[in-house]
N, C-alpha and C positions, 0 to 999 in steps of 0.2 A: 519633866519627864520629856518634855520636846526636844530640848536640847541635847539630853542622854539618847533618845532615838536619833538624832542626825548625827550626834557621832558616832556611835555604833556602826550608823548607814555606811559613813567616810571609811570606818576602820574594814568595813566586811563590801564594799564597793564592787571588790572583783569576784566576789561569792554572789553577789547580788547581779551581775553583768547577764549570766545564763538566763536566769528568769524572768530576767526586764526582757532578753530579746525574746524568749518565750511568748510573754505576752505582745511584744509590738507586731510581731508576725501574725501573731490571732488576732488582734485589731485590726491591724492593715488589710486582713484578711474580710473581717466585718466591714469595713469603711467602701473598700473595692467594690463588694457586691451591693452592699446600699449605692454607692454610685450608680454600678451598672443599672439597677432597677430603675434608678431615675432617666438614665439612657433609655433605657426599653422604653417604657412612659413617653417621654418627648418623643419616640420615633415614631410611636404609636399614634401620637395624638396628629404629628404632621402627614402620617400617611392619611388619617380620617379627614381631616381637614382637606387635604389635596384634593381627595375624592367630592368634596362640596365646592371647590372652587373657590371665588369672594362673595358666595351668596351672604344674604343679612339672615334669610330664615329658612327653615326646612320643615317642611311638612312630612308628618309619618303617619300611615294606616294603610290597613289594606285596600282600602279604594279611593287613596289620595290621588293616585296620579291621574285616575279619571276626571279628578275636580281641576283642570288645569284653569280651564275655561273660566268657572267661577272665581276661583283663585286673580286671576289677571283682572278680572272686572271691580275688582275691592281698590278702593282709592288709596292711593300712597304707593301700590304694587308697579314697579317700571317693568318689571318682566319674571316672568317665571316659565320653567322649565319641567318636565318632568325626569326625574332620574330614571335614567333608560340606556341597556346596551344590548347590545343581538351579536350576531356572529354569523360570519358568511365563509366560503371556502373560495378564494384567490387561489388563480392558476394565470402561469405563462409557459404553453407548452404543459411538458411534463412536471412542470416546478408547480406543487403544492402548497399552500399555507393556509391552516383555520384561523380567521382574523377576528378579532372583536371589533368592534364597532360602534361607534355612536353617534348621534345627531348634533349636528351645530347649532349652537346656541343661539338664544335671542337676545343675548347680552355678552357682552366680553368677559362681565363678571361671573356670567355663571360657566364659561367655557372653561373644561380641564385642558382642554388641547389648544397649543397654536400651531399654526403653519409657515414654516421656515426652511428651505426656500418654497416658492408658488405661492398660490392662492388658496383661499378657502372655498370648499365647492360650493357651486351656485346652481348647478342643474342636475337630474337625476341620473346621470350616465358621469358623474364625476365624482372622484375619491381622491382623499389625502391619505395617504399608506404612512406607517412609522419606518423610519431606516433602516431598521431589521427587516422587514417583509422586502421592502424593496432589495437589500444586500441579496437576500434568500431567493427572491425570484429572478434576480441579475435583471432590474429593470429599472426604469430613470423618470423624472416627471417629464410627461409629455410621451410616454409610451400607453400603450390599451391591454389591459388585465382581463380575464374572464371572469366574472362570479357566478357560483351555482348556490342554489339553496332547495331546498325542498317547501311547497306550499300543498297543505291536507285539504283534503273536502271534507264533507259533512258528514260521510258513508265511512270516513276513516281511511281511504285511499290515498296516494300520495303521488303528487307529479315533480319531476326534478324542472328546476327551470335554470337559464341561463342568461347570461346579460354581461356585454361587453361596455366596458367603462373607462375613461381616459383617467391617469393620474395627474392630476394636477398639480399636487406638493405634497411635503414632507410633514407629516405629523409629527409634533414635539412635545412629549409629556413632561413638560416642566420641574412639576413638583413631584412627581413619580404616582401619580393617581392612579396607571395601570401597568404598573411594572410588575405586579405578579401575573400578568397575563402577558405580557409578552411588548406590551405597548397597544395603540389602540387605534384605528383609523377614523376619518371622518368624513361624513359625508351628509346628503341634507335630512330631514326629518321625513320625509315625503319616501326616499329612499329606503331609508332602514326599515319604515316603516311597512312597505313590501317585499323588502328584503326579508323580514321579520312573519313576514304572514299574518301580518293584521290591519286594520283600517285606519287605526288611532292608536297613537304611542301610551297612549295614557292605559290600554289594556295590560299591557306589560310591563308599566313603570312601577318602579317601588319608594315613592315618595315624588316629591317637588322643590325644587330651589328656587327661592325668592328672591329678587333686588329689589330696593324699597328705594324712596324717592323723600320722604319724610321721618318721624319718629319712629326709632325701629319697635320701640314697644307698643306705640299705637297703634301701629300697621299689624303685629301679632295680636292685638286682641280683635282687631276688625279680619283679619281673616280666619283666625279661629272661630268666629261667630258666622262667617259666610260658608265654610265647608262641613260635610255631613259626614254622619256614619263615626267610625273611631278615630278618626285622622285629628292629627295634635300637632300643632304646631310650637315649634320652638327656635329659639337662635341658635345662630351656627356653633357657639360656642356649646351651647347644652347639647345640642346634637352629637356632637362630638365628643363630650364627655361622657355621654350614654353607650356611645361605640368603645369609649376608650378606658371603660369601667368594664365592659366585656374582653376585649383586649388586654387589658392590665390584669385579668383574671389570668389568663393563659402565662403571660408574662411573668408574675407572681410565682407560678408554681418553678418556672427554671429560679427565679432569685430565693425562693423559699430550699430547694436543694443545694445551692449553693451556701446558702445560709448552714444549712445541716452540715456540710463538709468544716464552714468556718465553725461549728459548735462543737465537732470533731479534734479540728485544732486546739482550740481553747481548753477541751476537756485536757487533751497530752499536756497544754500548758501548767493547767491546775496540778497535775501531777509532779509537774517537773516544782513548780513553786514550792507547793506541800515539801517536796523531798527536801528541796533548798532550806526552808526556813527549818524542819526538824532538825538538820544538821546544825543549821545557825543556833537553835534556839539548844541543842545539846554542847556546843562548844562554848555556851556562853553560860553556861550551869555555876561557874565559880562567881561570874560578875552575878548573874540573878542570885544568889545564895548571900551575895554581900551585899546586896540593896538589900534584901530581906531582910538582912541583921542589922541593916541601918534605919529601918523603920518603912520600908516600900511593903504596899499593901498589895494581895494579888490582882485585885483591878486596874491597880496603876501598871502591873509589869503585862498583864493580859491586853490593857489598851496600848502600850509602848509595843507590843509585837503588830497588834493590828495598824497601828497611826504608820510602822514601817511598810506594812504591807500595802497601804494606802495610797503611800506616798511614792513606791515604786511603782503602784499600779496604774497611778496619775498621769506621772513621767514618761512610763514604756509606752501607755497608749496616747499619751499624745504625739510621741514619735512615729507610734503604727497609724495613726490617722493620717499624718502627712506623708508617710510613704503611701496608704491606702490610695490615697487621692493622686499623689504620683504617678503610682503605677495604674489608676484608671484614666489619668489625662494621658500618658503615654500610650496605651492600647487604642485610645479613639484616637491619636494623631495617626498610629499603624492602619486602623482600619479604614481611618478617612483618606489613606493613599493609594487605597487597593479599591478596584475596580467592583463595588456592591453596590447592588440594585436598593436596597435600603438608605434612605436618606438619613445621614448622622448629624449630631449638632459637633462644631467644632470643640465645644468647651462642656466641662462637667458642670450640673449644677449642683454647688454645694448648700444645701439644706439644715435646719436648726437637727431635723431627726438624723441626720447624716454625720452631724459634729457630736452629738449627744449619745448616739447609742455605742457606738463605738468606745468612746470616754466611761459613759456607766457600765458597762459590758466587760470591758479591761480592767476597772477597777473591783467591780462586786468579784471578779471571778479569781483574782491576786487576795481579796480579804478574805472569802471563803475559804480558797486554799489555806491561809494560813490560821483559821481558828482551833484546829486540831494543836498544832503546834503551839497557840497561843495557852491553849489550855493546858498544854503538858507543863507550860513553862509554869504555871498555877497551882500543882497538884502536887509538888515537893515540899517539904519543910526547907530550912533553911541548911540545917544539918544533912538530912540527906539530899539535899542538891550538890554538898561537896563531894558527894562518891560517886564511881561511876554508873550510868544507867545500864540497865541488863535489859537484853533484847526482848522483847514478849515472846513469849513462846504457847503452844497450843494448850498446853498441860494445867495453863489458867482457866478461872472461868469463863473470862471474856473471850480469850481463846477459841475455849469450848463452843461456846455460844456462837462466834462467828464462824467456824468451821464447818458448824451443821447449817447454819445461814447459808453460807457460801454454795454446799452440796445440794442443799434443797432447791436454791434457786439453780442452778447449773443443769443438774441433775431432770429437775422437773421443768424448767423453761425447754432442756435438749429435746426430752422427751414427746413434749407437746406439740414442737416443731417437728419432730418427726411425723406425727399424728398428720398434721396439717399438712406436708409437703403429698402424705400418701392420700389426703384425701383429696388434694388438689390432682394428684395423677390419675384418680379415679374420673375426673372430669364431673363429680356430683356436687360441687359446690362451687358459689358464685367467684370470680377470680378476683375480684377489689377484696371481698370479705377475707379470702385465705390470703391474699395480700398484708390486710392489716391486721391477722391474728400472724401470720407468720413473721413480721417485723416487732411483734409485741413480744409473744414468746424468743425470738432469737434475742433480742434486747435484753432479756429478763435471764437468759442462759449466760449470755455474754456477762453481763453482770455480775452474776454467780462466781464465775471466771477471776473476775478481775477483784471479787471480793475476796476470794479465798488463795488469788496470788502470794499472800505473806508466808502462806505455808507450805506449798509445793516448789514454787519457783526457786527458795534457796536451796530446797534439797536437790530439784534435778542440776541445779548449777552446782553444788556439792558433789554429785555423783557422776558430770560431769569433768569436774576438777579433779576427781580423783584419779580418773582416768591419763588425764593429761598432766598428773603430779608422777606418772610412770617416767616422764620422758628426763626430767633434769630437776636438779635443787630450785630453779627458777620458779618453772611450773609449779610446784609443791606450793611457794612463796604465795604465789598469784594466786591458785585456789583457797590457799585458807584464807586470804586477803577478802575473798569476794563473799564471803559467809561471815566474816566477823559481824556485819551489820545486815541482817538479813531483810530488815523494815524497808532498809535504802536499796539493798540493792534486788528487792520486789518491786519497787515503787520506779527503779529505773529501768529493769526490765518490763515490766506493766507498759511503761509510756510506748516503748518501742512494738510491743507485742499489738498496741491499739492500732496504731497504726499499719503495721504490716499485715495483721490480720484484714482490714477493711481492704487494703492494696490489692491480697490475695483473694477476699472475697467478690471484687470487683470483676476483677481478670478472669477468675474460673466463670463466674456468671455469664461474662460476655463471651467468652472462649466456647461455651456451654450453648448460649444463645445462636451463636456463628453454627456452630455446628447444626443443632437440631432445626433453626431455619433453611440451612443449604439442605438438610436433609427432605425437608417438607416442601421446599419448594420444586426441589428435586421431584417428589412423588406429585405434584400438583402440577406442575410446569415439565414434564418428561425431557421435552424437546428444548434444547437449547437457541434457537433461532427459527421462527415462521417467518415465510414470504408467501404472501397470499394477494391475488388478482384483487382489485376491487369490486365492490358489488355491482355487477352487469355488464362487467368489463368483458366484452370476447376476443378483444383483439390483442391481447398481450401473448406473445411465445413464450410461453410454459418453457417448453426445451431449450430456446435460447436464453431465457434468465438463468436456469438451472446451468448451464455451462458457463454461464458469467461466476455464478456463487462458488462454482468449483476451483474458479482460479484466486478467490480469495485468499491470501496467505492465514494459516488456522484454520481453515475448514478442513476436517478431516474427514467427514461426509454428508451431503448432500443429495436428496432423493423426491421424487414427485409422488403425492398421496392426492389419490380420488378422494372428494370431499364432497357432502351436501350438507345442507341445513334441515333437518328433521324436526318434528312434531310428535309427543311421545304423549299417550293419554291411556285410559284405561279399558276403553270403553269403543267397539268398532263403530258403533253406532253414533254413540255422543260425540255432537260435535265441537265440546269444549276441547281445548288444548290443554293438557296437563301443562307442558313444559318443552320449551325450543333447544334442540343442542347441534351442536356443528360434529357430522359423523364423518366418520373416517376409514378408508379401509386399510386394514394390517395386512401389509404382504412381509415377505423375510427382508426386502430392505427396509423398510419400516423399522422393524423389530432393531435392525442393526442400529438406528439413527437412536433410540429411544433411551434414555439414562436408565429409568426406572423400569425393570424387566418387571415388576409384581404387578404394574398395571395391567400389563398384557395378558398376565396369565390367564385369566379368565375366558379369550376370546376363543367363541368357538362357533363352528355354525348354527345357523338359527338360534343365538344370543346375542344381543345386545349391552356393551358395558358402559354403567352409567355411573356417573360421580358419586360420593355418598348423600347430597341436595336431592338426590331422587326421591320419589315418594317410597316410605318405607313399606312392605309386606305386598307388594306387586309383583308376584313370580312370573306375570306375563303380560305383554303390554302390548299396544295397536302403534304402530310407527308409520307414518306417510311424510313425503317430502314435501319441503316447503319454497314456495320461489321469493327469495328476502325482498326481491324490489317489492313484489308488490303483497307479500304477506299469505298470500294465497297456498292452500296443500294444494297437492297434483299428484298422479298416479295411484294405485291402488294400497289401500292399507294392506300393512303385512304385520301379523301376528309374532312377535318375537318372545325368547326367555330373556329373562332380565339377569344381569350380575353385578352386582353393588362393590366399586371398590372404595376405599378408604382415601379419599381425595378430593382436593374441589374443583372449579372448572365448570365449562359447560362441553367438554369434548365427551363423544360418546364414540366407541370402538366396534367393528364388525369385522369378519371377515370377507376377504373377496369376494367370495359364492354368495353371501348373504347380502353384502353391500350392492354388489350387481343386481340381483333381483328387487333392492329395493329401488335404487336409483341407475336403470339401466343407460340411461343416458350419459350420466354425470363422468366429468371428465377431471383430469388431474390439474387442479386450478391451484394447488398449494405445493410448496416446498420447505419440505423441513428439514433443517443443518443440526449437523451435531460438530462443536468446536473441539478443538486439540486440547488435552486435558493442560499441556502445559502454554497455553495460548491465554493472551490476556482477552477475556471474554467482550470486555466493554469495546476495545479495540477493536476485535474482529468485526462487532456488531456495526461499528461504525465506520470501517472498510468497506462493508456489504452495502451498506445504505449510499454511501459514495458511488458505489460501483453499479447500481442501482437508480442514479440519481435521476435519470431519465425515462423511468420504465415507473408507469402510475400502479404501483405495488403496496400494500401495507406490510411495513417488517415489525414484529414483535419480538422482543428478546428477554424469555423469562432468567435466562442465564447472565445478562448485563442487570436484570433486576437484581439476582441474588449476591452479585460482585458489588452493587451501590449498597444493598442492603449490609453487607458484608464489611463495606468501606466506613458508612454511616455508624456499626456497632463498634469498629476501630477509632473511629475520631469520638465519639461519645467516650469511649473506655481513656484515649489519652487524655482528654479533658479530666473525667474522674480522676485519673489515676495523677494526673497533673496537682489536683486540688487537694490530694490526699497524701502527696510527695511532702506537704506542706507540714500535717501532722507527723508522719518519720523524720522532717528534718529537727523538729523540735523535741521529738524523743533522744535523735541524736545530741541535740543540745544539752538534753538532760544525762545521756551516758558521759559527755565530756565533763559536764558540771561536778558529778559522781565521782569520776575518775583524780579533779582536780581539787575537790572537797578530802578526797581520801588522801591524797597527797598531802595537804594541808596538816591531817588531823595527826599522820604518821610519818611526819617529820626528823622526831628522834628515833623511831624504829627505822626509816630508811638511812639515817645517817649513824645507826649501830652496824646497821648491816655494811654500809660502804666502809665502816672503822674495822671491821671484821674480813674485809676482802672484796666484799661484791662490787664489780666494777659498773661504770656508768651505764654501760652499755647494757649490763645485766639487769639493771634498776628498770631501764625502759623499755626492755624486754618482758619484766614483770608486770608493768602496770599495760603493755600492749596486750597480754594474756588476760588480764581483767576484764580490759574493753572488748575483745574478743568473746570472751567467756559470757559476761552480759550480753552483749548486743546478741548473740547467735542462739543463746535460749530465747531470748525476747521473740527472735526474726522466725526460727524454725516452729515453735508454739504458734505463731500468728499465721505464717504458711501454711499449717496443717488445718488450724481452727477457719480461716479463711477459705480455705478447698470445701470444708463441711458446711458451713454456710453459704456460700457461692453454689453447690452443687440442692440444699437446699432451698433457697431464693430461687433458682432456674425451676425446680419443680414445681415449686409454688406459683411462677409465672406462666411458664410454659407448658405445665402438664397437661391442662387440658386443652390445649389447641395441638396435641398431634403428638408422633413417638420423641419423647425426650434422652437425647444422646447425650449424656455425662462424660465430661472432658477434663481432663487435667492439663492446664496450661503450664507445660516444662519449662518451657522458654522465660516465659513470664516470672514463674516462682524462683528459678535457677537465677533470673537477673535481681529480683526482689532480696534474697539471701546474700546474692554475692556482695550487692549495695550497703546491705546492713552491715555486713563483718568488715568491709572494707572501711565503712564511716566510723564503727568500733574502735578498727584500727587508728584511724586518723585521729580519731577522738583523746588517744592516748599521747598524742604524740607531743602537744603544751605540755600537759600535767607531767611527762617523763620527762623534758628538759628542763623544767622548773625543779624536780627532785634532783637530775644531776646535777643541775648547775651547783647546788648547795652545798659546800663546804662539811664534811663529819664534824668537824669542830664547831663550825657556827648552827648549824642544826642544832646540836648538843647541849647549846650554851643558848639555845631558848627556853624562856623561863613559862 
């Protein structure tokens, strides 16, 4: 049977090509994903070990850093330093940078930073800054900068401290240990302790790194015996591995998501493979019947089909593995040339799982997809196999059971998904629970649609075909051909249906999320840009700052807003404060600059408007002004009625009259800006920052945050759609495969049509209409299902977070439909050319 199987594969090589390509693409996806997971793990490992420098041992525990002296006294310990970092405000004139800072190491092997050019700080008034900070402050080595920090007294009061220090070098982070903080500065341990308001760095340390001079294992045991409490001594590799387990779990979520898309691609590939083998088995009925007549048993025929599938799966999987590895390496090369903060390896790491899993998955999917065709090859008697096989119908018992089962899954799963979405919108269920059950019921309903596709897809195709049949005879022929084999038409259209449904679902979900998120951010932060003077600053000319902001291109309106920090409690006598809020006086100009009118609707004299985080049930509150520098309340308490609006944040709103009563001495120290609707919020915000570079103000931009969130959604959507496009590509290969096999099956029929006068152009047009029908039905229904699933998913995920704004991504859906139709048309080109090239005489002569 092996020689027979190989001979049959050689004869059907062209027919098996599409199925092989589908398997190769799917396994390439799996291989590339596994290799990407290895890169994520290696990158995480490099990042963790960079933070540990070249230490031999690491001591972890809540009180480990306070035992540095004891650790240093252990024989074999060459040096030991606490793992510690602090932060200070570094300023040069009006330019300010919040800078992470670490102390000098007691040994070179324990230092995460190098200094070049310049020297390591040796005195408490010296510092080495990273190049990015030097550039932002516009200073160089040898210049003096001002450091400021806060000292806290035992009674809770605070004092602002400043110190002039000299820049003695450029701190370089060779391994990227401090990349996430934008680099780190270097100073003496005593200076870092003073700027961190502690006497000993061990009080704020989160571990100890140790350099040894003897056998590491021996020193590790000795250090473990010397430390107290819950301190644990680990080798550098063990400490890194413990952190990698945490980091890798997050990375594996991403890998798992991508593997999910690979599973979708393989599922679509399985449909194409099953379709291909069903046609092959149907075309070989004479051969199979003859084999049965000469003594072949059913088991031999079944093994022949499965062997053919296994060989196809193995060969295609090997090609897919090599392709996936090449793609992963190519992506790594491209990323390596980009200016990324994360250190990336130069080459992918090929391990046994990376090789075995794609091969096993590819072969398994191919063999499993061929089980039904293999069973079909053995279910007929030799004589019955010599007759054409009728297409299954819903009138049979098996058809009725399948129809009932599909309806149960589709309707039951759909109703359950709707109930989960409604519960999520009510906000009375846990989001993760709703998400898990929503995915489950959505998958159940979708499986029901796929199981029943053999019943409804041919009927829909026939209906659309009848509408097209009115055009001309060619369209009537094409419509009739699409329903000659309902199973194959349903399988091919279903393969495209899966891919389009997922693409449309993700596009709809992303569009709804973008719209809902924009509305939520608008209600939460109704002001596009806020420019506020720094706490305690009384020297900034707010009017001049306002004039500067108004000159920035893209600024539609800017106004000064009276502002005060207030404390809200439920009692005039109780000194305990319920909450602090930033209170603003709402003038007519302020109403013009705010985007969400609903936020300011409740503003009235004698009322304070609070966000929904306020204590519920309080109809009146006592409000006091607060000095944000000292934290002390001042002025007479004022009793106000409350109005709570559905938004987050810490802003409170009052009328100018009420604000004047509460804070009579408050000045307009804040500027609110409204950006033009047609302007780029991020660009305008950047221009505002540049125009105020020399003014000590704090600039926040919710509009830029909103734009950034939308860009993140768009980026993730582009990645997801790119991944799902693989499934659509495989489905389109299935369409081409179906048309090619249909052409081969109908060579005699095509020759007869040519003989009675059908031109080559009309023959090609007939196949093009077939491709459009099959692709169009799958794409239209996929877009509709994707829209419904996208809305349901958005309701489950975002329903409890705020107002849900269901959105139809018309542009995305139109693009998906257009691509599917064009691809269906292109899929008919090669089969059409093959049919048109064959002369009528040659085709009729085929036995």
